[in-house]
DRENPA-3360 file (N, C-alpha, C; in nm, 2 decimals, always signed):
BEGIN
1 = XXXXXXXX = +1.93/+0.18/-1.41/+1.72/+0.17/-1.33/+1.74/+0.02/-1.47 ~ +1.64/+0.00/-1.30/+1.58/-0.14/-1.39/+1.42/-0.20/-1.40 ~ +1.35/-0.21/-1.44/+1.20/-0.20/-1.43/+1.10/-0.33/-1.30 ~ +1.22/-0.37/-1.29/+1.16/-0.49/-1.14/+1.04/-0.41/-1.11 ~ +0.99/-0.41/-1.04/+0.87/-0.39/-0.93/+0.94/-0.35/-0.78 ~ +0.89/-0.22/-0.77/+1.00/-0.18/-0.62/+0.86/-0.21/-0.53 ~ +0.93/-0.15/-0.38/+0.79/-0.20/-0.32/+0.82/-0.08/-0.20 ~ +0.76/+0.05/-0.10/+0.77/+0.13/-0.09/+0.75/+0.18/+0.04;
9 = XXXXXXXX = +0.82/+0.17/+0.18/+0.82/+0.19/+0.30/+0.86/+0.30/+0.38 ~ +0.78/+0.40/+0.41/+0.76/+0.50/+0.55/+0.83/+0.48/+0.68 ~ +0.86/+0.54/+0.69/+0.93/+0.55/+0.79/+0.99/+0.68/+0.90 ~ +0.95/+0.70/+0.99/+0.91/+0.85/+1.06/+1.06/+0.81/+1.21 ~ +1.15/+0.91/+1.21/+1.25/+0.89/+1.38/+1.22/+0.96/+1.41 ~ +1.24/+1.03/+1.56/+1.32/+1.12/+1.66/+1.42/+1.15/+1.58 ~ +1.41/+1.26/+1.56/+1.58/+1.32/+1.52/+1.67/+1.41/+1.65 ~ +1.61/+1.38/+1.76/+1.66/+1.50/+1.82/+1.73/+1.40/+1.98;
17 = XXXXXXXX = +1.71/+1.28/+1.93/+1.74/+1.16/+2.06/+1.88/+1.11/+2.01 ~ +2.00/+1.08/+2.11/+2.11/+1.05/+2.12/+2.09/+0.89/+2.04 ~ +2.05/+0.80/+2.09/+2.01/+0.67/+2.05/+1.87/+0.66/+1.92 ~ +1.92/+0.60/+1.87/+1.78/+0.59/+1.78/+1.80/+0.44/+1.76 ~ +1.68/+0.37/+1.81/+1.66/+0.29/+1.90/+1.59/+0.25/+1.76 ~ +1.43/+0.26/+1.71/+1.37/+0.21/+1.63/+1.26/+0.29/+1.52 ~ +1.20/+0.33/+1.50/+1.11/+0.44/+1.38/+1.01/+0.44/+1.50 ~ +0.98/+0.58/+1.50/+0.84/+0.63/+1.57/+0.72/+0.56/+1.47;
25 = XXXXXXXX = +0.76/+0.59/+1.38/+0.57/+0.54/+1.28/+0.67/+0.47/+1.19 ~ +0.61/+0.31/+1.07/+0.63/+0.31/+1.03/+0.54/+0.20/+0.93 ~ +0.56/+0.20/+0.83/+0.43/+0.12/+0.70/+0.45/+0.03/+0.79 ~ +0.32/-0.07/+0.80/+0.26/-0.17/+0.83/+0.25/-0.28/+0.71 ~ +0.25/-0.22/+0.62/+0.16/-0.22/+0.49/+0.29/-0.20/+0.38 ~ +0.34/-0.24/+0.28/+0.43/-0.20/+0.19/+0.37/-0.13/+0.04 ~ +0.42/-0.03/+0.01/+0.30/+0.01/-0.04/+0.41/+0.02/-0.23 ~ +0.36/-0.01/-0.31/+0.43/-0.03/-0.48/+0.44/+0.08/-0.52;
33 = XXXXXXXX = +0.38/+0.23/-0.46/+0.40/+0.33/-0.53/+0.50/+0.41/-0.44 ~ +0.55/+0.50/-0.51/+0.66/+0.60/-0.39/+0.52/+0.70/-0.33 ~ +0.44/+0.81/-0.40/+0.34/+0.87/-0.38/+0.26/+0.82/-0.23 ~ +0.22/+0.73/-0.28/+0.18/+0.63/-0.18/+0.19/+0.61/-0.02 ~ +0.37/+0.60/-0.05/+0.41/+0.60/+0.07/+0.43/+0.72/+0.17 ~ +0.41/+0.86/+0.04/+0.50/+0.97/+0.11/+0.37/+1.03/+0.19 ~ +0.23/+1.02/+0.10/+0.16/+1.01/+0.16/+0.10/+1.01/+0.28 ~ +0.14/+0.88/+0.29/+0.13/+0.77/+0.39/+0.15/+0.90/+0.57;
41 = XXXXXXXX = +0.33/+0.89/+0.54/+0.39/+0.99/+0.57/+0.37/+1.10/+0.62 ~ +0.30/+1.21/+0.51/+0.19/+1.32/+0.55/+0.04/+1.26/+0.67 ~ +0.03/+1.18/+0.62/-0.06/+1.13/+0.70/-0.09/+1.15/+0.90 ~ +0.05/+1.06/+0.84/+0.15/+1.03/+1.05/+0.16/+1.15/+1.07 ~ +0.17/+1.23/+0.99/+0.25/+1.40/+1.06/+0.11/+1.47/+1.10 ~ -0.01/+1.52/+1.02/-0.12/+1.60/+1.05/-0.17/+1.50/+1.16 ~ -0.16/+1.36/+1.16/-0.27/+1.32/+1.28/-0.13/+1.40/+1.47 ~ +0.03/+1.39/+1.35/+0.11/+1.42/+1.52/+0.07/+1.56/+1.50;
49 = XXXXXXXX = +0.06/+1.63/+1.50/+0.06/+1.79/+1.45/+0.13/+1.86/+1.42 ~ +0.26/+1.83/+1.32/+0.37/+1.86/+1.27/+0.35/+1.94/+1.15 ~ +0.47/+2.00/+1.13/+0.50/+2.08/+1.00/+0.55/+2.03/+0.92 ~ +0.46/+2.04/+0.80/+0.50/+2.00/+0.69/+0.64/+1.95/+0.64 ~ +0.66/+1.82/+0.56/+0.77/+1.75/+0.55/+0.91/+1.83/+0.43 ~ +1.00/+1.90/+0.40/+1.10/+1.88/+0.33/+1.15/+1.76/+0.27 ~ +1.11/+1.77/+0.15/+1.17/+1.59/+0.08/+1.30/+1.67/+0.02 ~ +1.43/+1.54/+0.02/+1.57/+1.55/-0.03/+1.56/+1.48/-0.08;
57 = XXXXXXXX = +1.59/+1.41/-0.22/+1.65/+1.26/-0.27/+1.77/+1.23/-0.25 ~ +1.79/+1.09/-0.16/+1.89/+1.04/-0.12/+1.99/+0.97/-0.22 ~ +1.95/+0.95/-0.30/+1.93/+0.82/-0.38/+1.86/+0.77/-0.50 ~ +1.88/+0.67/-0.59/+1.74/+0.62/-0.64/+1.61/+0.56/-0.59 ~ +1.64/+0.50/-0.48/+1.61/+0.43/-0.35/+1.52/+0.46/-0.19 ~ +1.61/+0.62/-0.22/+1.53/+0.65/-0.05/+1.54/+0.81/-0.10 ~ +1.42/+0.89/-0.03/+1.45/+0.99/-0.01/+1.41/+1.01/+0.12 ~ +1.47/+1.21/+0.19/+1.49/+1.20/+0.36/+1.40/+1.26/+0.34;
65 = XXXXXXXX = +1.31/+1.31/+0.43/+1.23/+1.43/+0.48/+1.25/+1.46/+0.59 ~ +1.28/+1.60/+0.66/+1.37/+1.68/+0.76/+1.25/+1.72/+0.75 ~ +1.20/+1.79/+0.92/+1.14/+1.85/+1.00/+1.16/+1.87/+1.11 ~ +1.11/+1.93/+1.18/+1.19/+2.02/+1.32/+1.23/+1.84/+1.46 ~ +1.33/+1.85/+1.48/+1.29/+1.69/+1.53/+1.27/+1.58/+1.55 ~ +1.25/+1.54/+1.37/+1.20/+1.39/+1.32/+1.26/+1.45/+1.18 ~ +1.28/+1.29/+1.16/+1.33/+1.29/+1.04/+1.20/+1.21/+0.98 ~ +1.18/+1.16/+0.86/+1.14/+1.08/+0.79/+1.22/+1.06/+0.66;
73 = XXXXXXXX = +1.22/+0.90/+0.63/+1.25/+0.81/+0.53/+1.16/+0.74/+0.45 ~ +1.16/+0.75/+0.29/+1.10/+0.70/+0.22/+1.21/+0.59/+0.15 ~ +1.14/+0.43/+0.16/+1.30/+0.34/+0.14/+1.21/+0.28/+0.05 ~ +1.27/+0.20/-0.08/+1.26/+0.08/-0.21/+1.36/+0.00/-0.18 ~ +1.22/-0.13/-0.15/+1.28/-0.25/-0.21/+1.27/-0.34/-0.28 ~ +1.33/-0.37/-0.38/+1.28/-0.46/-0.45/+1.26/-0.63/-0.39 ~ +1.14/-0.70/-0.51/+1.10/-0.85/-0.42/+1.18/-0.90/-0.46 ~ +1.20/-1.07/-0.40/+1.30/-1.11/-0.42/+1.30/-1.21/-0.59;
81 = XXX = +1.43/-1.26/-0.67/+1.40/-1.29/-0.79/+1.33/-1.49/-0.75 ~ +1.28/-1.50/-0.82/+1.27/-1.65/-0.83/+1.37/-1.73/-0.86 ~ +1.34/-1.86/-0.79/+1.44/-1.93/-0.74/+1.46/-2.03/-0.86;
% end
């Protein structure tokens, strides 16, 4: 684990499609906190009138959310190091 600040991005994809070309929804602005990215996904699902998501930890940098017909991804990134 590192003490470097992480940024979080939220995305929702269609799970039933054979060809996943891109996210149905994606953060327009990155989040400083994982909880804020998670709230963004939950807000989208409310707008889309979808069931609540079941979250699984994929690794230290990624959460996967599953719900009927869709899956959500919370992914984190580090800022570039100064050169």
